N, C-alpha and C positions, 0 to 999 in steps of 0.2 A: 868464229865469226870474222868476216872480213869487214873490219870497222871502216876502212876507207870507202868501200862500196856502199856500206850502210849510210855513212855520213853524206855522201853525194846523193844517194837516192832519197834520204829523208829531207835534205835541204831542197832538193828539186820538188818533192811532193808537197812541201809546205810553202814553196815559192819564197824560200828564205835564203838570201845570199850568204855564202860562207866565205868570209874575208880571208885572204891568204895568211894574214897575221894571227888569225884565230884557229886556223886549221889544226896545228899541232896540239893545241890545248883541247880542242874538241875530240880529236882522235885519242888522246891520253884518257880523257874522261870516259869515252865509250869503251875503251879497253878495261878500265877499272870497273865500270858497271857490268860488263860482260863477265868479269871474274867474280863479282858478287852475286850475280843472278842465280847461280845454282844453289847457293846457301839460302837465299830468300825463298826460292821455289821449293826447296827440300824441307823447309821448316814445317813441322807437323802442326796442323790446325784441327781443332775439333769440328765435327760436322755442323754444330750450331754457330760456328764463327763465320760471319759473312763480311765481305767487303762492303763499303758504302756504295750505294748505287747512284748517288747524286751528290754533287759538290755543293755545299752551302757555305758561302763565305761568312766569316765571323768578323764583326766590327769591333772596334775598341770597347764599345759599351757592353759587349757580350763577354769580355774577359773577366776573370775573377779579380776582385779588388785586392790590393796589397794591404799590409798592416796599417799603412798610412791613409787608407781609404781611396787611393788613386791606383788605377790599374797600370801595369807596366808599359802599355802601349802609349798612354797619354801622359806619362810622367815627364816632367820637364828635364831636359838634358843640359848639362853645363856648357 
């Protein structure tokens, strides 16, 4: 995979400027993802396993409560 060409094409397709100071990090990330992709794609799934076909965001109120009765997303931080 030519990550440089991919990064340029993706940025252009999304009308997303790729700042010069971010370019090296973006290319490193794309190289890492390209190396992981075969492992993900080769992972065997049963025929009944399906990916989700719709994204449904989860709000803090939908998260399970902790033992203190407050979910992790709304817990006060020091």
